[in-house]
FIGU-230598 format. One record per residue (C-alpha): y, z, x; residue number from 0. Coordinates in Angstrom, 3 decimals, padded with zeros to 6 digits, m for minus. Layout:
N
{pt {Y,Z,X},NUM}
...
//
This chain:
365
{pt {109.327,147.872,184.207},0}
{pt {107.157,144.822,183.615},1}
{pt {108.364,141.263,183.410},2}
{pt {107.963,138.922,180.488},3}
{pt {104.657,137.082,180.845},4}
{pt {105.200,133.403,180.052},5}
{pt {102.121,131.189,179.572},6}
{pt {102.389,127.711,181.083},7}
{pt {100.614,124.771,179.520},8}
{pt {099.378,121.508,181.019},9}
{pt {098.334,123.105,184.288},10}
{pt {095.235,121.827,186.089},11}
{pt {093.278,122.777,189.171},12}
{pt {094.345,122.497,192.801},13}
{pt {092.806,119.027,192.806},14}
{pt {095.517,117.938,190.377},15}
{pt {098.191,118.684,192.976},16}
{pt {096.904,115.724,195.003},17}
{pt {098.658,113.462,192.512},18}
{pt {101.854,114.362,194.370},19}
{pt {102.738,113.986,198.069},20}
{pt {101.428,117.031,199.934},21}
{pt {102.055,118.574,203.344},22}
{pt {105.680,118.906,202.288},23}
{pt {108.296,121.623,201.888},24}
{pt {109.298,121.764,198.218},25}
{pt {112.124,123.832,196.741},26}
{pt {110.826,126.943,194.965},27}
{pt {114.172,128.472,194.012},28}
{pt {117.272,130.181,195.365},29}
{pt {117.515,133.523,197.155},30}
{pt {119.724,134.905,194.390},31}
{pt {116.906,134.540,191.839},32}
{pt {114.598,137.081,193.476},33}
{pt {115.608,140.601,192.557},34}
{pt {113.285,143.335,191.287},35}
{pt {110.944,141.201,189.158},36}
{pt {108.295,138.600,189.940},37}
{pt {108.950,135.004,188.871},38}
{pt {106.250,132.733,187.459},39}
{pt {106.549,129.047,188.311},40}
{pt {104.202,126.099,188.512},41}
{pt {104.544,123.667,191.392},42}
{pt {102.452,120.494,191.598},43}
{pt {100.052,121.855,188.951},44}
{pt {099.571,125.114,190.890},45}
{pt {100.553,128.391,189.234},46}
{pt {102.571,130.531,191.663},47}
{pt {104.223,133.932,191.516},48}
{pt {107.338,134.464,193.651},49}
{pt {108.631,137.905,194.606},50}
{pt {110.617,139.824,197.198},51}
{pt {109.173,143.024,198.649},52}
{pt {111.137,146.219,199.110},53}
{pt {111.522,145.260,202.770},54}
{pt {113.188,142.000,201.734},55}
{pt {110.301,139.641,202.479},56}
{pt {109.882,136.661,200.156},57}
{pt {106.305,135.841,199.158},58}
{pt {104.462,133.280,197.046},59}
{pt {100.944,133.924,195.776},60}
{pt {098.537,132.270,193.425},61}
{pt {099.539,133.689,190.038},62}
{pt {096.170,135.289,189.287},63}
{pt {094.703,138.720,189.863},64}
{pt {091.268,138.390,191.476},65}
{pt {089.930,141.115,189.180},66}
{pt {090.361,139.762,185.651},67}
{pt {092.772,136.834,186.143},68}
{pt {095.889,138.266,184.533},69}
{pt {098.949,136.462,185.952},70}
{pt {100.473,138.627,188.665},71}
{pt {103.849,137.559,187.306},72}
{pt {103.105,139.899,184.373},73}
{pt {103.135,142.832,186.801},74}
{pt {105.752,144.658,188.851},75}
{pt {107.255,144.355,192.317},76}
{pt {106.942,147.363,194.620},77}
{pt {107.899,148.085,198.185},78}
{pt {104.705,146.659,199.688},79}
{pt {104.004,143.802,197.276},80}
{pt {103.259,142.896,193.665},81}
{pt {101.117,145.067,191.369},82}
{pt {098.937,143.617,188.620},83}
{pt {100.008,144.691,185.138},84}
{pt {096.412,145.083,183.879},85}
{pt {094.549,147.499,186.203},86}
{pt {097.144,148.078,188.913},87}
{pt {095.717,146.190,191.904},88}
{pt {098.434,145.884,194.547},89}
{pt {098.766,142.674,196.601},90}
{pt {100.555,142.249,199.930},91}
{pt {102.581,139.099,200.728},92}
{pt {099.557,137.627,202.535},93}
{pt {097.523,137.764,199.307},94}
{pt {095.271,140.635,200.374},95}
{pt {094.673,143.419,197.852},96}
{pt {095.785,146.635,199.561},97}
{pt {095.235,149.155,196.779},98}
{pt {092.855,149.579,193.846},99}
{pt {093.810,152.661,191.799},100}
{pt {090.929,155.141,191.594},101}
{pt {088.842,153.324,194.223},102}
{pt {088.993,153.886,197.969},103}
{pt {086.975,150.884,199.104},104}
{pt {088.705,147.517,198.797},105}
{pt {086.310,144.524,198.935},106}
{pt {087.203,141.952,201.587},107}
{pt {087.102,139.277,198.888},108}
{pt {089.808,141.069,196.933},109}
{pt {092.543,138.601,197.765},110}
{pt {094.363,135.580,196.342},111}
{pt {095.813,132.489,197.965},112}
{pt {099.154,132.926,199.696},113}
{pt {101.530,130.005,200.191},114}
{pt {103.794,129.657,203.234},115}
{pt {107.394,130.286,202.167},116}
{pt {110.672,130.224,204.083},117}
{pt {114.055,131.544,203.009},118}
{pt {116.728,129.434,204.678},119}
{pt {120.386,128.788,203.808},120}
{pt {119.817,130.800,200.602},121}
{pt {117.122,128.326,199.489},122}
{pt {113.444,129.265,199.105},123}
{pt {111.043,126.585,200.363},124}
{pt {107.302,126.519,199.686},125}
{pt {104.789,124.517,201.753},126}
{pt {102.346,122.606,199.585},127}
{pt {099.440,121.564,201.811},128}
{pt {096.694,118.989,201.354},129}
{pt {094.149,121.290,202.978},130}
{pt {094.131,124.690,201.327},131}
{pt {094.596,126.838,204.435},132}
{pt {096.719,124.427,206.498},133}
{pt {099.862,125.811,208.098},134}
{pt {103.212,123.964,207.993},135}
{pt {103.493,121.169,210.528},136}
{pt {107.306,121.230,210.705},137}
{pt {110.171,123.598,209.931},138}
{pt {111.756,123.805,206.491},139}
{pt {114.835,121.579,205.994},140}
{pt {118.326,122.740,206.886},141}
{pt {121.202,122.839,204.428},142}
{pt {124.107,124.470,206.295},143}
{pt {126.790,124.080,203.618},144}
{pt {125.636,127.186,201.761},145}
{pt {126.608,129.203,204.840},146}
{pt {129.685,127.194,205.867},147}
{pt {132.911,129.219,205.419},148}
{pt {134.813,126.038,204.512},149}
{pt {132.829,125.835,201.272},150}
{pt {132.117,128.027,198.304},151}
{pt {129.056,127.266,196.208},152}
{pt {127.361,128.014,192.924},153}
{pt {123.815,127.185,191.865},154}
{pt {121.426,126.969,188.939},155}
{pt {118.171,125.417,187.801},156}
{pt {116.799,123.355,184.958},157}
{pt {113.366,122.714,183.560},158}
{pt {112.885,119.045,182.683},159}
{pt {110.441,117.581,180.203},160}
{pt {110.141,114.410,182.236},161}
{pt {108.457,113.236,185.461},162}
{pt {110.251,114.124,188.674},163}
{pt {110.923,110.550,189.805},164}
{pt {113.122,109.826,186.806},165}
{pt {115.542,112.360,188.291},166}
{pt {115.359,110.587,191.658},167}
{pt {116.328,107.377,189.848},168}
{pt {119.280,109.100,188.203},169}
{pt {120.660,110.698,191.369},170}
{pt {120.258,107.613,193.550},171}
{pt {122.294,105.542,191.098},172}
{pt {125.712,107.064,190.467},173}
{pt {126.949,103.979,188.644},174}
{pt {126.032,105.855,185.446},175}
{pt {128.894,108.318,185.998},176}
{pt {131.385,106.105,184.188},177}
{pt {129.225,106.068,181.060},178}
{pt {127.475,109.469,180.959},179}
{pt {130.125,111.775,182.471},180}
{pt {133.421,110.561,181.033},181}
{pt {134.824,114.078,180.564},182}
{pt {134.086,115.366,184.093},183}
{pt {133.198,113.323,187.203},184}
{pt {133.064,109.868,185.633},185}
{pt {136.114,107.669,185.944},186}
{pt {136.419,103.942,185.363},187}
{pt {132.980,102.558,184.441},188}
{pt {133.712,099.036,185.664},189}
{pt {134.841,100.356,189.033},190}
{pt {131.575,102.320,189.362},191}
{pt {129.436,099.322,188.457},192}
{pt {131.257,096.936,190.794},193}
{pt {131.620,099.206,193.826},194}
{pt {129.797,097.731,196.855},195}
{pt {126.626,099.665,197.599},196}
{pt {125.088,099.987,201.061},197}
{pt {121.418,101.043,201.057},198}
{pt {119.553,101.963,204.238},199}
{pt {116.361,103.809,205.068},200}
{pt {114.747,105.509,208.034},201}
{pt {111.219,106.837,207.834},202}
{pt {110.789,108.568,204.472},203}
{pt {114.511,108.838,203.803},204}
{pt {116.941,106.638,201.895},205}
{pt {120.730,106.624,202.111},206}
{pt {123.113,105.082,199.593},207}
{pt {126.840,104.790,200.328},208}
{pt {129.525,103.617,197.908},209}
{pt {133.252,103.578,198.702},210}
{pt {135.740,103.294,195.858},211}
{pt {139.345,102.987,197.016},212}
{pt {142.168,102.832,194.490},213}
{pt {140.324,105.024,191.974},214}
{pt {141.807,107.021,189.134},215}
{pt {140.842,110.683,189.671},216}
{pt {138.382,111.842,186.984},217}
{pt {138.973,115.131,185.112},218}
{pt {136.957,117.353,187.484},219}
{pt {138.868,116.018,190.503},220}
{pt {142.230,116.621,188.831},221}
{pt {141.192,120.166,187.875},222}
{pt {140.274,120.974,191.465},223}
{pt {142.825,119.081,193.578},224}
{pt {146.472,118.004,193.053},225}
{pt {145.792,114.257,193.037},226}
{pt {148.382,111.809,191.772},227}
{pt {147.597,108.672,189.814},228}
{pt {145.205,107.318,192.429},229}
{pt {142.719,108.572,195.014},230}
{pt {140.346,107.121,197.618},231}
{pt {136.835,108.052,196.539},232}
{pt {133.389,108.069,198.162},233}
{pt {129.751,108.732,197.261},234}
{pt {127.071,109.329,199.890},235}
{pt {123.511,110.031,198.731},236}
{pt {120.658,111.030,201.040},237}
{pt {117.179,111.016,199.545},238}
{pt {114.417,113.089,201.066},239}
{pt {111.084,113.308,199.307},240}
{pt {111.610,116.828,197.944},241}
{pt {115.393,117.018,197.681},242}
{pt {118.584,114.990,197.713},243}
{pt {121.926,115.722,199.333},244}
{pt {124.906,114.113,197.599},245}
{pt {128.331,114.188,199.225},246}
{pt {131.120,113.005,196.935},247}
{pt {134.848,113.484,196.936},248}
{pt {138.207,111.872,197.487},249}
{pt {141.290,111.873,199.666},250}
{pt {144.852,111.126,198.690},251}
{pt {145.973,107.554,199.413},252}
{pt {147.535,107.099,202.826},253}
{pt {145.782,110.113,204.386},254}
{pt {142.267,110.073,205.851},255}
{pt {139.936,107.081,205.788},256}
{pt {137.128,107.511,203.257},257}
{pt {134.531,106.491,205.854},258}
{pt {135.731,109.002,208.466},259}
{pt {132.956,111.606,208.971},260}
{pt {135.622,114.278,209.511},261}
{pt {137.813,113.346,206.553},262}
{pt {139.562,116.059,204.612},263}
{pt {140.491,116.084,200.965},264}
{pt {138.371,117.252,198.058},265}
{pt {134.651,117.584,198.825},266}
{pt {131.700,118.173,196.513},267}
{pt {128.417,118.639,198.358},268}
{pt {125.526,118.728,195.937},269}
{pt {122.034,119.948,196.741},270}
{pt {119.299,118.738,194.388},271}
{pt {115.780,120.124,194.819},272}
{pt {113.393,118.200,192.571},273}
{pt {109.949,119.838,192.439},274}
{pt {107.170,118.563,190.166},275}
{pt {105.646,121.072,187.784},276}
{pt {103.102,118.717,186.183},277}
{pt {102.904,114.947,185.829},278}
{pt {105.250,115.192,182.832},279}
{pt {107.544,118.095,183.748},280}
{pt {109.547,119.255,186.753},281}
{pt {111.983,121.792,188.154},282}
{pt {115.519,120.848,189.116},283}
{pt {117.239,123.307,191.490},284}
{pt {120.887,122.446,192.099},285}
{pt {123.865,123.807,193.943},286}
{pt {127.421,122.581,194.370},287}
{pt {129.534,123.465,197.401},288}
{pt {133.220,122.610,197.254},289}
{pt {136.308,122.829,199.407},290}
{pt {139.356,124.732,198.205},291}
{pt {142.924,123.451,198.110},292}
{pt {145.344,126.133,199.389},293}
{pt {147.473,125.786,196.247},294}
{pt {144.434,125.850,193.931},295}
{pt {142.096,128.453,195.496},296}
{pt {140.070,129.009,192.328},297}
{pt {139.092,125.345,192.010},298}
{pt {135.428,126.062,192.669},299}
{pt {135.104,127.857,189.333},300}
{pt {136.114,124.718,187.473},301}
{pt {133.911,122.571,189.712},302}
{pt {130.808,124.702,189.107},303}
{pt {131.416,124.906,185.370},304}
{pt {131.875,121.161,185.054},305}
{pt {128.975,120.424,187.408},306}
{pt {126.650,122.381,185.129},307}
{pt {128.021,120.434,182.161},308}
{pt {127.249,117.105,183.871},309}
{pt {123.651,118.224,184.495},310}
{pt {123.320,119.084,180.807},311}
{pt {124.386,115.517,180.069},312}
{pt {121.931,114.082,182.601},313}
{pt {119.036,116.093,181.212},314}
{pt {119.779,114.864,177.685},315}
{pt {119.730,111.255,178.919},316}
{pt {116.608,111.554,181.080},317}
{pt {114.502,113.432,178.546},318}
{pt {115.472,110.937,175.834},319}
{pt {114.585,108.127,178.226},320}
{pt {111.132,109.599,178.849},321}
{pt {110.447,110.188,175.155},322}
{pt {111.236,106.536,174.559},323}
{pt {108.961,105.479,177.411},324}
{pt {106.121,107.382,175.767},325}
{pt {106.938,105.939,172.348},326}
{pt {107.009,102.317,173.522},327}
{pt {104.114,102.640,175.986},328}
{pt {103.254,099.361,177.695},329}
{pt {106.112,097.647,175.887},330}
{pt {108.598,099.700,177.899},331}
{pt {108.719,097.176,180.729},332}
{pt {111.739,097.604,182.966},333}
{pt {113.999,095.003,184.497},334}
{pt {115.951,095.774,187.656},335}
{pt {119.675,095.301,188.204},336}
{pt {121.782,095.623,191.341},337}
{pt {122.313,099.400,191.061},338}
{pt {118.550,100.091,191.279},339}
{pt {118.183,099.276,194.984},340}
{pt {118.208,102.868,196.231},341}
{pt {115.913,104.214,193.508},342}
{pt {113.405,101.399,194.003},343}
{pt {113.268,102.072,197.731},344}
{pt {112.613,105.765,197.083},345}
{pt {109.807,104.893,194.670},346}
{pt {108.192,102.700,197.309},347}
{pt {108.293,105.609,199.768},348}
{pt {106.586,107.959,197.294},349}
{pt {103.992,105.302,196.496},350}
{pt {103.213,104.682,200.157},351}
{pt {102.840,108.410,200.849},352}
{pt {100.389,108.717,197.959},353}
{pt {098.398,105.712,199.198},354}
{pt {098.133,107.198,202.686},355}
{pt {097.156,110.562,201.230},356}
{pt {094.430,109.002,199.084},357}
{pt {093.074,107.103,202.106},358}
{pt {092.963,110.302,204.178},359}
{pt {091.149,112.142,201.395},360}
{pt {088.631,109.319,201.060},361}
{pt {087.982,109.390,204.802},362}
{pt {087.413,113.158,204.667},363}
{pt {084.926,112.962,201.803},364}
//
């Protein structure tokens, strides 16, 4: 059975991918997404088809048959690879054509580009290199909470009609929770805005920590954990170029300290893979891992449902923000306030990586 062939607009050549930081592991999806059909996605202006072979191997190829350029995502997955839906050419995970129906000889040039991919902690990572045939220079990131028996997780993905860094801005500044997410993870807006914020960085990473003692538990927390009138709440955000890890939660007053690395209580560990599609669109791959209270073992169902609802709210805000940026053009000058410290530091990191990349490309030319 063939898959639905979805055309993707605003996609340029490989040269266009150099507008984003390269030589990086980007999130391509979750293990659970790859079943018996190929998936078409565009990463950094490059059209890619993802699939899993009958032997269980995950592969990522240029989404183009070398014969007549039909997207391979319009074909079918078989035991040895993906078969083109036009004339039946079969491609192995390394991009080599291994069968041409009705023809014994297979030209050596009958191949397409293959991207390095790694399946790790139920996340699929794709290596986007500056030099076309370059191999990864480091292992894919770890995210152990998907495999940690203390947690149960759910996941999903969104397509955003906005640039990827607007989502970085949103996730690095959780002061918006009290205004955007009143019905779920919000809480008192003034408390969020006034909570002391500690911002640090090391290399290409940024960390933001906010501690909020004497908080009123928001609706999601009450649905998942038997809190009383007050709780001791924390937010820890770790920015990496291609993904963010956000650890939030709360303990009951008089129990564990909210800065104790081994604290108990209610935990929400969010994974946020932000992968550019084009300059104006991006993919958002999220998961939420949560602890379970012994008296409320099904809490994760409420957490996942409400987490997805909060991301709906965020997408509405961010896409409206970007539409307004386009409408106002140069008049849309921003001012900074105190909550922007983490996001601004992340933007400087991305900018510096792009400057270094442009200098390296100029030296090579």
